[in-house]
NUDOLO-868286 format. One record per atom (N, C-alpha, C): x, y, z; residue number from 1; atom name. Coordinates in steps of 0.02 Angstrom, whole numbers. Each point is the difference from the previous one (the first is absolute). Example, Ala and Ser with C-alpha at 12.3 -4.5 7.8 and 13.67 -1.06 7.14 Angstrom:
@c1 660 c2 -284 c3 390 zati 1 tornu N;
@c1 -45 c2 59 c3 0 zati 1 tornu CA;
@c1 45 c2 60 c3 0 zati 1 tornu C;
@c1 -18 c2 53 c3 -36 zati 2 tornu N;
@c1 42 c2 59 c3 3 zati 2 tornu CA;
@c1 -39 c2 55 c3 37 zati 2 tornu C;
This chain:
@c1 42 c2 -58 c3 0 zati 1 tornu N;
@c1 -42 c2 58 c3 0 zati 1 tornu CA;
@c1 44 c2 62 c3 0 zati 1 tornu C;
@c1 -23 c2 51 c3 -35 zati 2 tornu N;
@c1 34 c2 65 c3 2 zati 2 tornu CA;
@c1 -54 c2 54 c3 -5 zati 2 tornu C;
@c1 16 c2 57 c3 25 zati 3 tornu N;
@c1 -46 c2 56 c3 -1 zati 3 tornu CA;
@c1 -2 c2 31 c3 -70 zati 3 tornu C;
@c1 -59 c2 11 c3 -26 zati 4 tornu N;
@c1 -7 c2 31 c3 -66 zati 4 tornu CA;
@c1 -6 c2 76 c3 6 zati 4 tornu C;
@c1 -45 c2 24 c3 42 zati 5 tornu N;
@c1 -7 c2 72 c3 11 zati 5 tornu CA;
@c1 -36 c2 13 c3 66 zati 5 tornu C;
@c1 2 c2 62 c3 19 zati 6 tornu N;
@c1 -36 c2 26 c3 58 zati 6 tornu CA;
@c1 -46 c2 54 c3 -26 zati 6 tornu C;
@c1 -60 c2 5 c3 28 zati 7 tornu N;
@c1 -46 c2 54 c3 -21 zati 7 tornu CA;
@c1 -17 c2 45 c3 59 zati 7 tornu C;
@c1 0 c2 64 c3 -14 zati 8 tornu N;
@c1 -26 c2 51 c3 46 zati 8 tornu CA;
@c1 -56 c2 36 c3 -35 zati 8 tornu C;
@c1 -38 c2 39 c3 36 zati 9 tornu N;
@c1 -57 c2 33 c3 -30 zati 9 tornu CA;
@c1 9 c2 76 c3 -2 zati 9 tornu C;
@c1 -39 c2 31 c3 -43 zati 10 tornu N;
@c1 -5 c2 72 c3 -4 zati 10 tornu CA;
@c1 -72 c2 18 c3 -16 zati 10 tornu C;
@c1 -20 c2 61 c3 13 zati 11 tornu N;
@c1 -67 c2 21 c3 -19 zati 11 tornu CA;
@c1 -3 c2 13 c3 -75 zati 11 tornu C;
@c1 -59 c2 2 c3 -28 zati 12 tornu N;
@c1 -8 c2 17 c3 -71 zati 12 tornu CA;
@c1 35 c2 66 c3 -14 zati 12 tornu C;
@c1 37 c2 2 c3 -55 zati 13 tornu N;
@c1 36 c2 60 c3 -19 zati 13 tornu CA;
@c1 67 c2 9 c3 35 zati 13 tornu C;
@c1 21 c2 -49 c3 39 zati 14 tornu N;
@c1 62 c2 6 c3 39 zati 14 tornu CA;
@c1 63 c2 -25 c3 -34 zati 14 tornu C;
@c1 -4 c2 -15 c3 -64 zati 15 tornu N;
@c1 57 c2 -30 c3 -34 zati 15 tornu CA;
@c1 61 c2 47 c3 -5 zati 15 tornu C;
@c1 -10 c2 64 c3 -11 zati 16 tornu N;
@c1 57 c2 46 c3 -7 zati 16 tornu CA;
@c1 40 c2 4 c3 65 zati 16 tornu C;
@c1 -35 c2 3 c3 56 zati 17 tornu N;
@c1 35 c2 1 c3 65 zati 17 tornu CA;
@c1 36 c2 -65 c3 12 zati 17 tornu C;
@c1 -31 c2 -56 c3 -21 zati 18 tornu N;
@c1 33 c2 -65 c3 6 zati 18 tornu CA;
@c1 63 c2 -1 c3 -43 zati 18 tornu C;
@c1 -3 c2 26 c3 -60 zati 19 tornu N;
@c1 59 c2 2 c3 -43 zati 19 tornu CA;
@c1 56 c2 41 c3 32 zati 19 tornu C;
@c1 -18 c2 54 c3 31 zati 20 tornu N;
@c1 50 c2 42 c3 33 zati 20 tornu CA;
@c1 37 c2 -37 c3 54 zati 20 tornu C;
@c1 -38 c2 -38 c3 41 zati 21 tornu N;
@c1 32 c2 -37 c3 55 zati 21 tornu CA;
@c1 41 c2 -59 c3 -27 zati 21 tornu C;
@c1 -33 c2 -43 c3 -39 zati 22 tornu N;
@c1 32 c2 -63 c3 -20 zati 22 tornu CA;
@c1 54 c2 10 c3 -52 zati 22 tornu C;
@c1 -9 c2 45 c3 -48 zati 23 tornu N;
@c1 51 c2 11 c3 -51 zati 23 tornu CA;
@c1 52 c2 51 c3 22 zati 23 tornu C;
@c1 -21 c2 61 c3 14 zati 24 tornu N;
@c1 48 c2 52 c3 20 zati 24 tornu CA;
@c1 32 c2 -14 c3 67 zati 24 tornu C;
@c1 -40 c2 -21 c3 49 zati 25 tornu N;
@c1 25 c2 -10 c3 67 zati 25 tornu CA;
@c1 40 c2 -64 c3 8 zati 25 tornu C;
@c1 -28 c2 -56 c3 -21 zati 26 tornu N;
@c1 34 c2 -65 c3 10 zati 26 tornu CA;
@c1 39 c2 -22 c3 -61 zati 26 tornu C;
@c1 -8 c2 33 c3 -56 zati 27 tornu N;
@c1 40 c2 -17 c3 -59 zati 27 tornu CA;
@c1 -25 c2 -61 c3 -38 zati 27 tornu C;
@c1 -62 c2 -20 c3 12 zati 28 tornu N;
@c1 -28 c2 -57 c3 -37 zati 28 tornu CA;
@c1 -22 c2 24 c3 -70 zati 28 tornu C;
@c1 -5 c2 -46 c3 -46 zati 29 tornu N;
@c1 -20 c2 14 c3 -69 zati 29 tornu CA;
@c1 -73 c2 -18 c3 -9 zati 29 tornu C;
@c1 -38 c2 48 c3 -26 zati 30 tornu N;
@c1 -70 c2 -17 c3 -15 zati 30 tornu CA;
@c1 -2 c2 -44 c3 -62 zati 30 tornu C;
@c1 -41 c2 -52 c3 3 zati 31 tornu N;
@c1 -9 c2 -45 c3 -57 zati 31 tornu CA;
@c1 -73 c2 1 c3 -21 zati 31 tornu C;
@c1 -12 c2 -14 c3 -63 zati 32 tornu N;
@c1 -68 c2 0 c3 -25 zati 32 tornu CA;
@c1 -41 c2 -56 c3 32 zati 32 tornu C;
@c1 -61 c2 16 c3 17 zati 33 tornu N;
@c1 -47 c2 -50 c3 23 zati 33 tornu CA;
@c1 -28 c2 -37 c3 -61 zati 33 tornu C;
@c1 -20 c2 -62 c3 7 zati 34 tornu N;
@c1 -32 c2 -34 c3 -56 zati 34 tornu CA;
@c1 -62 c2 39 c3 -22 zati 34 tornu C;
@c1 -13 c2 -2 c3 -65 zati 35 tornu N;
@c1 -55 c2 40 c3 -30 zati 35 tornu CA;
@c1 -66 c2 -12 c3 35 zati 35 tornu C;
@c1 -15 c2 -62 c3 18 zati 36 tornu N;
@c1 -65 c2 -14 c3 31 zati 36 tornu CA;
@c1 -5 c2 24 c3 72 zati 36 tornu C;
@c1 55 c2 24 c3 29 zati 37 tornu N;
@c1 -2 c2 26 c3 69 zati 37 tornu CA;
@c1 6 c2 76 c3 4 zati 37 tornu C;
@c1 16 c2 32 c3 -54 zati 38 tornu N;
@c1 11 c2 73 c3 0 zati 38 tornu CA;
@c1 -61 c2 40 c3 22 zati 38 tornu C;
@c1 -59 c2 -23 c3 -19 zati 39 tornu N;
@c1 -61 c2 38 c3 17 zati 39 tornu CA;
@c1 -12 c2 4 c3 74 zati 39 tornu C;
@c1 31 c2 -43 c3 39 zati 40 tornu N;
@c1 -9 c2 1 c3 73 zati 40 tornu CA;
@c1 39 c2 56 c3 34 zati 40 tornu C;
@c1 46 c2 31 c3 -37 zati 41 tornu N;
@c1 42 c2 52 c3 29 zati 41 tornu CA;
@c1 59 c2 -32 c3 36 zati 41 tornu C;
@c1 36 c2 41 c3 37 zati 42 tornu N;
@c1 59 c2 -25 c3 35 zati 42 tornu CA;
@c1 62 c2 2 c3 -43 zati 42 tornu C;
@c1 54 c2 -27 c3 26 zati 43 tornu N;
@c1 64 c2 0 c3 -35 zati 43 tornu CA;
@c1 43 c2 -57 c3 28 zati 43 tornu C;
@c1 44 c2 -26 c3 -42 zati 44 tornu N;
@c1 45 c2 -54 c3 20 zati 44 tornu CA;
@c1 73 c2 24 c3 -4 zati 44 tornu C;
@c1 41 c2 -23 c3 47 zati 45 tornu N;
@c1 69 c2 21 c3 5 zati 45 tornu CA;
@c1 45 c2 -60 c3 11 zati 45 tornu C;
@c1 62 c2 3 c3 -27 zati 46 tornu N;
@c1 50 c2 -53 c3 11 zati 46 tornu CA;
@c1 67 c2 31 c3 18 zati 46 tornu C;
@c1 37 c2 -39 c3 38 zati 47 tornu N;
@c1 70 c2 14 c3 13 zati 47 tornu CA;
@c1 39 c2 -58 c3 -31 zati 47 tornu C;
@c1 57 c2 16 c3 -29 zati 48 tornu N;
@c1 40 c2 -50 c3 -35 zati 48 tornu CA;
@c1 67 c2 -10 c3 35 zati 48 tornu C;
@c1 26 c2 -61 c3 -2 zati 49 tornu N;
@c1 65 c2 -14 c3 29 zati 49 tornu CA;
@c1 55 c2 19 c3 -51 zati 49 tornu C;
@c1 62 c2 -11 c3 19 zati 50 tornu N;
@c1 57 c2 19 c3 -42 zati 50 tornu CA;
@c1 3 c2 -37 c3 -67 zati 50 tornu C;
@c1 -34 c2 -57 c3 -4 zati 51 tornu N;
@c1 0 c2 -39 c3 -62 zati 51 tornu CA;
@c1 -63 c2 12 c3 -42 zati 51 tornu C;
@c1 -42 c2 47 c3 23 zati 52 tornu N;
@c1 -61 c2 15 c3 -37 zati 52 tornu CA;
@c1 -60 c2 -42 c3 18 zati 52 tornu C;
@c1 8 c2 -43 c3 50 zati 53 tornu N;
@c1 -56 c2 -40 c3 23 zati 53 tornu CA;
@c1 -45 c2 40 c3 46 zati 53 tornu C;
@c1 -62 c2 -20 c3 6 zati 54 tornu N;
@c1 -48 c2 34 c3 44 zati 54 tornu CA;
@c1 18 c2 -18 c3 72 zati 54 tornu C;
@c1 16 c2 51 c3 39 zati 55 tornu N;
@c1 17 c2 -9 c3 71 zati 55 tornu CA;
@c1 -61 c2 10 c3 44 zati 55 tornu C;
@c1 -46 c2 44 c3 -21 zati 56 tornu N;
@c1 -60 c2 13 c3 39 zati 56 tornu CA;
@c1 -53 c2 29 c3 -48 zati 56 tornu C;
@c1 -62 c2 -16 c3 14 zati 57 tornu N;
@c1 -56 c2 28 c3 -39 zati 57 tornu CA;
@c1 -54 c2 21 c3 47 zati 57 tornu C;
@c1 -26 c2 59 c3 -12 zati 58 tornu N;
@c1 -53 c2 28 c3 41 zati 58 tornu CA;
@c1 -56 c2 26 c3 -44 zati 58 tornu C;
@c1 -62 c2 -17 c3 17 zati 59 tornu N;
@c1 -58 c2 24 c3 -36 zati 59 tornu CA;
@c1 -38 c2 48 c3 45 zati 59 tornu C;
@c1 -19 c2 57 c3 -28 zati 60 tornu N;
@c1 -43 c2 47 c3 35 zati 60 tornu CA;
@c1 -69 c2 -7 c3 -32 zati 60 tornu C;
@c1 -49 c2 -21 c3 40 zati 61 tornu N;
@c1 -67 c2 -9 c3 -26 zati 61 tornu CA;
@c1 -48 c2 50 c3 30 zati 61 tornu C;
@c1 -49 c2 20 c3 -40 zati 62 tornu N;
@c1 -50 c2 48 c3 23 zati 62 tornu CA;
@c1 -51 c2 -38 c3 43 zati 62 tornu C;
@c1 -14 c2 29 c3 58 zati 63 tornu N;
@c1 -47 c2 -30 c3 47 zati 63 tornu CA;
@c1 -48 c2 54 c3 25 zati 63 tornu C;
@c1 -64 c2 -14 c3 -6 zati 64 tornu N;
@c1 -52 c2 46 c3 26 zati 64 tornu CA;
@c1 -49 c2 -40 c3 42 zati 64 tornu C;
@c1 -14 c2 18 c3 61 zati 65 tornu N;
@c1 33 c2 57 c3 33 zati 65 tornu CA;
@c1 72 c2 -17 c3 17 zati 65 tornu C;
@c1 42 c2 51 c3 0 zati 66 tornu N;
@c1 71 c2 -9 c3 12 zati 66 tornu CA;
@c1 16 c2 9 c3 74 zati 66 tornu C;
@c1 43 c2 -43 c3 26 zati 67 tornu N;
@c1 29 c2 7 c3 67 zati 67 tornu CA;
@c1 72 c2 -22 c3 -4 zati 67 tornu C;
@c1 48 c2 42 c3 21 zati 68 tornu N;
@c1 71 c2 -19 c3 -5 zati 68 tornu CA;
@c1 17 c2 -57 c3 47 zati 68 tornu C;
@c1 50 c2 -40 c3 -21 zati 69 tornu N;
@c1 26 c2 -53 c3 43 zati 69 tornu CA;
@c1 49 c2 31 c3 48 zati 69 tornu C;
@c1 -18 c2 5 c3 63 zati 70 tornu N;
@c1 43 c2 33 c3 50 zati 70 tornu CA;
@c1 45 c2 -50 c3 37 zati 70 tornu C;
@c1 -19 c2 -63 c3 3 zati 71 tornu N;
@c1 41 c2 -50 c3 34 zati 71 tornu CA;
@c1 29 c2 -49 c3 -51 zati 71 tornu C;
@c1 -43 c2 -32 c3 -40 zati 72 tornu N;
@c1 24 c2 -44 c3 -53 zati 72 tornu CA;
@c1 42 c2 41 c3 -48 zati 72 tornu C;
@c1 55 c2 -30 c3 -26 zati 73 tornu N;
@c1 45 c2 38 c3 -42 zati 73 tornu CA;
@c1 47 c2 -45 c3 -40 zati 73 tornu C;
@c1 22 c2 24 c3 -58 zati 74 tornu N;
@c1 55 c2 -33 c3 -34 zati 74 tornu CA;
@c1 65 c2 25 c3 32 zati 74 tornu C;
@c1 51 c2 -41 c3 -3 zati 75 tornu N;
@c1 67 c2 18 c3 25 zati 75 tornu CA;
@c1 50 c2 -13 c3 -55 zati 75 tornu C;
@c1 41 c2 50 c3 -16 zati 76 tornu N;
@c1 49 c2 -5 c3 -53 zati 76 tornu CA;
@c1 70 c2 8 c3 27 zati 76 tornu C;
@c1 46 c2 -43 c3 -22 zati 77 tornu N;
@c1 70 c2 7 c3 17 zati 77 tornu CA;
@c1 31 c2 47 c3 -51 zati 77 tornu C;
@c1 32 c2 53 c3 24 zati 78 tornu N;
@c1 33 c2 49 c3 -44 zati 78 tornu CA;
@c1 74 c2 3 c3 18 zati 78 tornu C;
@c1 40 c2 26 c3 -46 zati 79 tornu N;
@c1 72 c2 4 c3 11 zati 79 tornu CA;
@c1 19 c2 53 c3 51 zati 79 tornu C;
@c1 -37 c2 56 c3 1 zati 80 tornu N;
@c1 16 c2 56 c3 44 zati 80 tornu CA;
@c1 -65 c2 30 c3 27 zati 80 tornu C;
@c1 -21 c2 -23 c3 58 zati 81 tornu N;
@c1 -64 c2 21 c3 28 zati 81 tornu CA;
@c1 -2 c2 75 c3 14 zati 81 tornu C;
@c1 56 c2 28 c3 20 zati 82 tornu N;
@c1 2 c2 72 c3 15 zati 82 tornu CA;
@c1 -8 c2 42 c3 -63 zati 82 tornu C;
@c1 30 c2 -21 c3 -54 zati 83 tornu N;
@c1 -6 c2 37 c3 -63 zati 83 tornu CA;
@c1 -73 c2 -3 c3 -27 zati 83 tornu C;
@c1 -30 c2 -59 c3 4 zati 84 tornu N;
@c1 -69 c2 -7 c3 -23 zati 84 tornu CA;
@c1 -47 c2 41 c3 45 zati 84 tornu C;
@c1 11 c2 -4 c3 65 zati 85 tornu N;
@c1 -42 c2 38 c3 47 zati 85 tornu CA;
@c1 7 c2 76 c3 -14 zati 85 tornu C;
@c1 60 c2 23 c3 -11 zati 86 tornu N;
@c1 11 c2 71 c3 -14 zati 86 tornu CA;
@c1 -34 c2 21 c3 -65 zati 86 tornu C;
@c1 3 c2 -43 c3 -51 zati 87 tornu N;
@c1 -34 c2 16 c3 -63 zati 87 tornu CA;
@c1 -76 c2 5 c3 11 zati 87 tornu C;
@c1 -29 c2 -48 c3 38 zati 88 tornu N;
@c1 -71 c2 2 c3 14 zati 88 tornu CA;
@c1 -19 c2 62 c3 40 zati 88 tornu C;
@c1 39 c2 17 c3 50 zati 89 tornu N;
@c1 -13 c2 60 c3 40 zati 89 tornu CA;
@c1 5 c2 63 c3 -44 zati 89 tornu C;
@c1 48 c2 1 c3 -45 zati 90 tornu N;
@c1 7 c2 56 c3 -45 zati 90 tornu CA;
@c1 -60 c2 8 c3 -47 zati 90 tornu C;
@c1 -34 c2 -54 c3 -14 zati 91 tornu N;
@c1 -61 c2 2 c3 -41 zati 91 tornu CA;
@c1 -62 c2 14 c3 41 zati 91 tornu C;
@c1 9 c2 6 c3 66 zati 92 tornu N;
@c1 -56 c2 17 c3 44 zati 92 tornu CA;
@c1 -36 c2 -58 c3 31 zati 92 tornu C;
@c1 28 c2 -61 c3 -5 zati 93 tornu N;
@c1 -31 c2 -58 c3 30 zati 93 tornu CA;
@c1 24 c2 -8 c3 72 zati 93 tornu C;
@c1 -43 c2 -28 c3 42 zati 94 tornu N;
@c1 16 c2 -10 c3 71 zati 94 tornu CA;
@c1 43 c2 -61 c3 9 zati 94 tornu C;
@c1 55 c2 8 c3 37 zati 95 tornu N;
@c1 45 c2 -56 c3 17 zati 95 tornu CA;
@c1 8 c2 -2 c3 75 zati 95 tornu C;
@c1 -8 c2 -59 c3 29 zati 96 tornu N;
@c1 5 c2 -11 c3 72 zati 96 tornu CA;
@c1 64 c2 -38 c3 14 zati 96 tornu C;
@c1 48 c2 31 c3 33 zati 97 tornu N;
@c1 64 c2 -31 c3 16 zati 97 tornu CA;
@c1 2 c2 -29 c3 71 zati 97 tornu C;
@c1 -56 c2 0 c3 35 zati 98 tornu N;
@c1 -1 c2 -18 c3 71 zati 98 tornu CA;
@c1 16 c2 -72 c3 15 zati 98 tornu C;
@c1 -7 c2 -44 c3 -48 zati 99 tornu N;
@c1 15 c2 -71 c3 12 zati 99 tornu CA;
@c1 61 c2 -23 c3 -40 zati 99 tornu C;
@c1 47 c2 46 c3 -10 zati 100 tornu N;
@c1 58 c2 -12 c3 -42 zati 100 tornu CA;
@c1 37 c2 -65 c3 17 zati 100 tornu C;
@c1 11 c2 -13 c3 63 zati 101 tornu N;
@c1 39 c2 -58 c3 21 zati 101 tornu CA;
@c1 -43 c2 -57 c3 27 zati 101 tornu C;
@c1 -62 c2 -2 c3 -19 zati 102 tornu N;
@c1 -46 c2 -50 c3 28 zati 102 tornu CA;
@c1 -6 c2 -65 c3 -37 zati 102 tornu C;
@c1 43 c2 -11 c3 -51 zati 103 tornu N;
@c1 -4 c2 -62 c3 -39 zati 103 tornu CA;
@c1 70 c2 -28 c3 -5 zati 103 tornu C;
@c1 15 c2 -57 c3 32 zati 104 tornu N;
@c1 68 c2 -26 c3 3 zati 104 tornu CA;
@c1 33 c2 -6 c3 -69 zati 104 tornu C;
@c1 63 c2 24 c3 -4 zati 105 tornu N;
@c1 39 c2 -5 c3 -61 zati 105 tornu CA;
@c1 -15 c2 53 c3 -52 zati 105 tornu C;
@c1 -44 c2 47 c3 18 zati 106 tornu N;
@c1 -20 c2 52 c3 -48 zati 106 tornu CA;
@c1 -9 c2 67 c3 35 zati 106 tornu C;
@c1 6 c2 53 c3 -38 zati 107 tornu N;
@c1 -27 c2 65 c3 20 zati 107 tornu CA;
@c1 -61 c2 10 c3 -44 zati 107 tornu C;
@c1 -48 c2 38 c3 25 zati 108 tornu N;
@c1 -62 c2 6 c3 -38 zati 108 tornu CA;
@c1 -35 c2 66 c3 15 zati 108 tornu C;
@c1 -50 c2 13 c3 -40 zati 109 tornu N;
@c1 -46 c2 54 c3 13 zati 109 tornu CA;
@c1 -68 c2 -21 c3 -27 zati 109 tornu C;
@c1 -51 c2 35 c3 22 zati 110 tornu N;
@c1 -67 c2 -10 c3 -28 zati 110 tornu CA;
@c1 -19 c2 65 c3 -33 zati 110 tornu C;
@c1 -32 c2 -5 c3 -57 zati 111 tornu N;
@c1 -22 c2 60 c3 -35 zati 111 tornu CA;
@c1 -72 c2 -11 c3 -22 zati 111 tornu C;
@c1 -29 c2 52 c3 -24 zati 112 tornu N;
@c1 -71 c2 -3 c3 -20 zati 112 tornu CA;
@c1 -7 c2 29 c3 -69 zati 112 tornu C;
@c1 -30 c2 -38 c3 -45 zati 113 tornu N;
@c1 -11 c2 26 c3 -67 zati 113 tornu CA;
@c1 -49 c2 59 c3 5 zati 113 tornu C;
@c1 -13 c2 33 c3 -55 zati 114 tornu N;
@c1 -42 c2 59 c3 1 zati 114 tornu CA;
@c1 -72 c2 -13 c3 21 zati 114 tornu C;
@c1 -19 c2 -63 c3 4 zati 115 tornu N;
@c1 -69 c2 -18 c3 22 zati 115 tornu CA;
@c1 -2 c2 -26 c3 71 zati 115 tornu C;
@c1 58 c2 -2 c3 33 zati 116 tornu N;
@c1 3 c2 -22 c3 70 zati 116 tornu CA;
@c1 15 c2 -73 c3 10 zati 116 tornu C;
@c1 15 c2 -38 c3 -53 zati 117 tornu N;
@c1 18 c2 -70 c3 7 zati 117 tornu CA;
@c1 71 c2 -5 c3 29 zati 117 tornu C;
@c1 8 c2 -43 c3 49 zati 118 tornu N;
@c1 65 c2 -10 c3 33 zati 118 tornu CA;
@c1 45 c2 -42 c3 -44 zati 118 tornu C;
@c1 64 c2 18 c3 -3 zati 119 tornu N;
@c1 51 c2 -36 c3 -37 zati 119 tornu CA;
@c1 63 c2 -3 c3 43 zati 119 tornu C;
@c1 31 c2 -58 c3 4 zati 120 tornu N;
@c1 62 c2 -7 c3 39 zati 120 tornu CA;
@c1 59 c2 -6 c3 -47 zati 120 tornu C;
@c1 54 c2 34 c3 16 zati 121 tornu N;
@c1 62 c2 -3 c3 -38 zati 121 tornu CA;
@c1 54 c2 -26 c3 47 zati 121 tornu C;
@c1 37 c2 -50 c3 -23 zati 122 tornu N;
@c1 52 c2 -31 c3 40 zati 122 tornu CA;
@c1 67 c2 1 c3 -37 zati 122 tornu C;
@c1 54 c2 5 c3 38 zati 123 tornu N;
@c1 68 c2 -6 c3 -27 zati 123 tornu CA;
@c1 37 c2 -48 c3 44 zati 123 tornu C;
@c1 29 c2 -52 c3 -30 zati 124 tornu N;
@c1 40 c2 -48 c3 38 zati 124 tornu CA;
@c1 64 c2 33 c3 25 zati 124 tornu C;
@c1 18 c2 -18 c3 63 zati 125 tornu N;
@c1 63 c2 27 c3 29 zati 125 tornu CA;
@c1 45 c2 -58 c3 18 zati 125 tornu C;
């Protein structure tokens, strides 16, 4: 078994803010949704490894009524958690550094996409 993707939600019309967080903030690449799914709205993003393979995939789906995931969250391993956190903060996204040393073998932070969904970023130490 392997993980194919993780999905988070956004309200109708929230795709541009999602693109800002996932593409500009986290550096993921937006990929085209299959034609039969485009009418549902949302956006799909991928991160690639050094060989061009898919390292992570995240789908943002439209949900009405919308409620952000405040506890449940995807967690991504990044090369430099401080650099990614600074980029997100520079874009105006909230980053919580209060649990930095709370996960053995890693430093981490929690951030929130523009719709309030919690996301964890980890860096191995």
